[in-house]
C-alpha positions as CSV (number, residue, x, y, z in Angstrom):
1,X,-88.4,-36.1,-21.0
2,X,-86.7,-34.0,-23.5
3,X,-83.1,-32.9,-22.7
4,X,-82.5,-29.3,-23.1
5,X,-79.3,-28.3,-25.0
6,X,-76.9,-26.2,-23.1
7,X,-77.1,-22.7,-23.9
8,X,-74.4,-21.5,-26.1
9,X,-71.8,-19.3,-24.5
10,X,-72.1,-15.8,-25.1
11,X,-69.2,-13.8,-26.3
12,X,-69.3,-11.4,-23.4
13,X,-68.9,-14.2,-20.8
14,X,-65.6,-15.5,-19.6
15,X,-65.3,-19.2,-20.2
16,X,-63.6,-21.0,-17.3
17,X,-62.1,-24.5,-17.5
18,X,-60.5,-26.5,-14.8
19,X,-56.9,-27.0,-15.5
20,X,-54.1,-28.9,-13.6
21,X,-51.6,-26.3,-12.3
22,X,-47.9,-26.8,-12.4
23,X,-45.7,-25.4,-9.6
24,X,-43.0,-23.1,-10.8
25,X,-39.6,-24.4,-9.5
26,X,-36.5,-22.4,-9.7
27,X,-33.5,-24.0,-11.4
28,X,-31.2,-23.4,-8.4
29,X,-33.7,-25.3,-6.2
30,X,-33.5,-28.3,-8.5
31,X,-29.7,-28.3,-8.2
32,X,-29.8,-28.2,-4.4
33,X,-30.5,-31.9,-4.1
34,X,-30.2,-33.6,-0.8
35,X,-28.8,-36.9,0.1
36,X,-25.4,-38.4,1.0
37,X,-24.1,-38.4,-2.5
38,X,-25.1,-34.8,-3.2
39,X,-23.8,-33.2,0.0
40,X,-21.7,-30.1,-0.7
41,X,-18.1,-30.1,0.3
42,X,-18.7,-27.5,3.1
43,X,-20.8,-30.0,5.2
44,X,-23.8,-32.2,5.2
45,X,-27.0,-30.9,3.6
46,X,-29.1,-32.3,6.4
47,X,-28.3,-32.0,10.1
48,X,-27.1,-35.2,11.8
49,X,-29.6,-36.9,13.9
50,X,-29.2,-36.1,17.6
51,X,-28.7,-38.7,20.2
52,X,-32.3,-39.4,21.5
53,X,-31.0,-40.0,25.0
54,X,-31.4,-37.0,27.5
55,X,-28.5,-34.7,28.3
56,X,-28.3,-36.0,31.8
57,X,-27.1,-39.4,30.6
58,X,-24.0,-37.8,29.0
59,X,-23.3,-35.8,32.2
60,X,-23.5,-38.9,34.4
61,X,-21.2,-40.8,32.0
62,X,-18.6,-37.9,32.1
63,X,-18.7,-37.8,35.9
64,X,-18.2,-41.6,36.1
65,X,-15.0,-41.4,33.9
66,X,-13.7,-38.4,36.0
67,X,-14.3,-40.3,39.3
68,X,-12.5,-43.3,37.8
69,X,-9.5,-41.2,36.8
70,X,-9.2,-39.6,40.3
71,X,-9.2,-43.0,41.9
72,X,-6.5,-44.2,39.6
73,X,-4.3,-41.2,40.3
74,X,-4.8,-41.6,44.1
75,X,-3.7,-45.3,43.8
76,X,-0.8,-44.3,41.6
77,X,0.5,-41.9,44.3
78,X,-0.2,-44.3,47.2
79,X,1.8,-47.0,45.7
80,X,4.8,-44.7,45.1
81,X,4.7,-45.0,41.4
82,X,5.3,-41.3,40.9
83,X,8.5,-39.7,39.6
84,X,11.7,-40.6,41.4
85,X,13.5,-38.0,43.5
86,X,16.1,-37.4,40.8
87,X,13.4,-36.4,38.3
88,X,10.8,-35.0,40.7
89,X,9.7,-31.4,40.4
90,X,12.2,-30.0,42.9
91,X,11.6,-27.7,45.7
92,X,10.4,-29.6,48.8
93,X,12.5,-31.7,51.3
94,X,10.2,-34.7,50.7
95,X,11.1,-34.8,47.0
96,X,14.9,-34.1,47.1
97,X,17.3,-36.1,49.3
98,X,19.3,-34.0,51.8
99,X,22.6,-35.1,50.4
100,X,21.9,-33.3,47.1
101,X,20.5,-30.2,48.6
102,X,22.6,-27.1,49.0
103,X,24.6,-27.7,45.8
104,X,23.0,-24.9,43.9
105,X,20.8,-21.9,44.7
106,X,17.7,-24.1,43.9
107,X,17.3,-27.8,43.3
108,X,18.1,-28.8,39.8
109,X,20.3,-25.7,39.4
110,X,17.2,-23.6,38.5
111,X,17.7,-19.9,38.3
112,X,16.9,-17.7,41.3
113,X,13.5,-16.0,40.9
114,X,13.8,-12.2,40.5
115,X,11.7,-11.7,43.7
116,X,14.5,-13.4,45.7
117,X,17.4,-11.6,44.1
118,X,18.9,-8.4,45.6
119,X,17.1,-5.2,45.0
120,X,18.1,-3.7,41.6
121,X,18.7,-7.0,39.9
122,X,17.3,-7.8,36.5
123,X,15.8,-11.1,35.5
124,X,18.7,-12.2,33.3
125,X,21.5,-9.9,34.4
126,X,24.0,-12.8,34.9
127,X,24.8,-11.7,38.4
128,X,26.8,-8.6,39.6
129,X,29.8,-7.2,37.7
130,X,32.8,-9.6,37.8
131,X,35.0,-6.5,38.0
132,X,33.5,-5.6,41.3
133,X,32.9,-9.2,42.5
134,X,35.3,-11.6,40.9
135,X,34.2,-15.2,40.2
136,X,34.1,-17.5,43.2
137,X,34.8,-21.2,43.7
138,X,32.5,-22.7,46.3
139,X,33.4,-26.2,47.5
140,X,31.0,-26.3,50.4
141,X,27.4,-27.6,50.5
142,X,25.0,-25.3,52.5
143,X,21.2,-25.0,52.6
144,X,20.3,-21.5,53.7
145,X,16.5,-22.2,53.4
146,X,16.9,-25.2,55.8
147,X,18.8,-23.2,58.4
148,X,16.9,-19.8,58.2
149,X,13.3,-20.7,57.3
150,X,13.0,-24.2,58.9
151,X,15.5,-24.0,61.8
152,X,14.7,-20.3,62.5
153,X,18.3,-19.2,62.6
154,X,19.3,-15.6,61.8
155,X,22.0,-14.4,59.4
156,X,24.2,-13.3,62.3
157,X,23.9,-16.8,63.9
158,X,26.7,-17.8,61.4
159,X,27.8,-14.5,60.1
160,X,28.3,-12.7,63.4
161,X,31.5,-11.1,62.3
162,X,29.4,-8.8,60.1
163,X,28.5,-6.8,63.2
164,X,32.0,-5.5,63.5
165,X,33.2,-5.6,59.9
166,X,34.5,-2.3,58.5
167,X,36.2,-3.6,55.4
168,X,34.7,-5.5,52.4
169,X,37.8,-7.7,52.4
170,X,36.9,-9.2,55.8
171,X,36.1,-12.9,55.7
172,X,32.6,-13.1,57.1
173,X,32.2,-16.9,56.7
174,X,31.8,-18.8,60.0
175,X,34.6,-21.0,61.3
176,X,34.1,-24.7,61.0
177,X,33.8,-24.9,64.8
178,X,30.6,-23.0,64.5
179,X,29.0,-26.0,62.8
180,X,30.0,-28.5,65.5
181,X,27.2,-27.6,67.9
182,X,24.5,-28.9,65.5
183,X,26.4,-31.3,63.3
184,X,28.0,-33.2,66.2
185,X,31.5,-32.8,64.8
186,X,34.7,-31.6,66.3
187,X,36.8,-29.5,64.0
188,X,39.3,-28.8,66.7
189,X,40.2,-32.5,66.7
190,X,40.0,-33.4,63.0
191,X,41.0,-37.0,63.7
192,X,37.6,-37.6,65.2
193,X,35.6,-36.1,62.4
194,X,33.6,-38.3,60.0
195,X,34.3,-41.7,61.6
196,X,32.3,-44.7,60.5
197,X,29.0,-45.1,62.3
198,X,28.4,-41.4,62.9
199,X,25.3,-39.6,61.7
200,X,25.3,-38.6,58.0
201,X,25.5,-34.9,58.9
202,X,28.7,-35.6,60.7
203,X,30.5,-37.0,57.7
204,X,33.0,-34.8,55.9
205,X,31.4,-35.5,52.6
206,X,28.0,-34.2,53.7
207,X,29.3,-30.6,53.6
208,X,32.6,-30.8,51.7
209,X,31.9,-31.4,48.0
210,X,34.0,-34.0,46.3
211,X,35.4,-35.4,49.5
212,X,36.4,-39.1,49.6
213,X,37.4,-41.1,52.7
214,X,40.8,-41.7,51.1
215,X,41.4,-38.0,51.3
216,X,41.9,-38.1,55.0
217,X,41.4,-34.7,56.6
218,X,42.0,-32.8,53.4
219,X,39.1,-31.0,51.7
220,X,38.9,-28.9,48.6
221,X,40.0,-25.3,49.0
222,X,37.3,-22.7,48.7
223,X,38.1,-19.4,46.9
224,X,36.2,-16.2,47.5
225,X,38.2,-13.2,46.2
226,X,37.8,-9.9,48.0
227,X,35.5,-7.5,46.2
228,X,36.8,-4.3,44.6
229,X,34.4,-2.3,46.7
230,X,34.2,-0.4,49.9
231,X,31.7,-1.8,52.3
232,X,31.1,-1.2,56.0
233,X,28.8,-3.8,57.3
234,X,28.9,-2.5,60.9
235,X,27.6,0.9,59.8
236,X,24.7,-0.5,57.8
237,X,23.6,-2.8,60.6
238,X,23.7,0.0,63.1
239,X,21.4,2.0,60.8
240,X,18.9,-0.9,60.9
241,X,19.5,-1.9,57.3
242,X,18.6,-5.6,57.0
243,X,20.7,-8.1,55.2
244,X,17.9,-8.7,52.6
245,X,18.1,-5.0,51.5
246,X,21.5,-5.8,49.9
247,X,21.4,-9.6,49.5
248,X,17.8,-10.5,48.7
249,X,15.7,-13.2,50.2
250,X,18.4,-15.7,51.1
251,X,15.9,-17.6,53.3
252,X,14.2,-18.9,50.1
253,X,17.3,-20.3,48.5
254,X,19.9,-23.0,49.3
255,X,23.5,-22.3,48.3
256,X,24.1,-18.5,48.2
257,X,26.2,-17.6,45.2
258,X,27.3,-14.4,43.5
259,X,23.7,-14.0,42.5
260,X,23.0,-12.7,46.0
261,X,25.6,-10.0,46.0
262,X,24.4,-6.4,45.8
263,X,23.6,-4.6,42.5
264,X,24.5,-1.0,42.0
265,X,20.9,-0.1,41.1
266,X,19.9,-1.3,44.5
267,X,22.5,0.8,46.3
268,X,21.0,3.9,44.6
269,X,17.9,3.4,46.7
270,X,19.8,5.0,49.6
271,X,22.8,6.6,48.0
272,X,20.9,8.9,45.7
273,X,18.3,10.2,48.1
274,X,17.0,13.7,47.4
275,X,18.4,14.9,50.8
276,X,21.8,13.2,51.1
277,X,22.6,15.5,54.1
278,X,20.2,13.3,56.2
279,X,22.9,10.7,56.5
280,X,26.3,9.6,55.2
281,X,25.0,7.7,52.2
282,X,26.7,10.0,49.7
283,X,26.1,9.5,46.0
284,X,29.8,10.1,45.0
285,X,31.6,7.3,43.3
286,X,34.4,7.2,45.8
287,X,31.9,6.4,48.6
288,X,31.7,2.8,47.4
289,X,34.3,2.4,44.6
290,X,38.0,2.1,45.0
291,X,39.9,5.2,43.7
292,X,43.5,5.9,43.2
293,X,45.2,8.3,45.5
């Protein structure tokens, strides 16, 4: 058999030849290498591998730790390992001993909340004007919250003289004999007060701050200067004006201080009514303030 020679290519035909192609790669792609040693500073080039375990495993583990923490806290409280009464978050009878209650408006000498102050008070007003209500020296321990809110007493149970008081200089504090009925004391016979073996609330030092048995029947003097103001408690009570309208929420505090005395802004609620002829609450300065004659 004779092999035929391949026909010569004609000039008008396109000659095709198989050739290995090279992929065009951009220079910036070459620079963007991957791998730990080529990771850019902003973060890993490749995402971290996820935990192959299902999400439910993590949820169960978190709940297990939470349950263990709750059990530990319950045991902590049951064994009494919590804060001591001196450092406890004050406010409840169970956290603060009775013998340190009533020394301040609130346990720990915390400031009285604005909601419990008299109407017209500001958050940080420092109390009423010392010109109108001079500074006081209180040497008695008394817990208004205990007596009013817990024992359900009223203001006039102790301050009954306010019903007939016509002058701001009147002493509206109760006599010591008023306390005898509940505290099992006898202030009419001081030699029998505070003897050994009596109840704690019967001891002189329970109410009188700074008292020592060696003081005998002498207690520290209390000073409450008369205010430079006109005030007729009897008239206000007859007009059904409650004590809280001038003195705030005393039932929420312990020792009542100057902070519970009226503010002039609160007085304007009645003394600057648009129709002053409806009553005797005039808006003139001399209605409440002392004036020279």
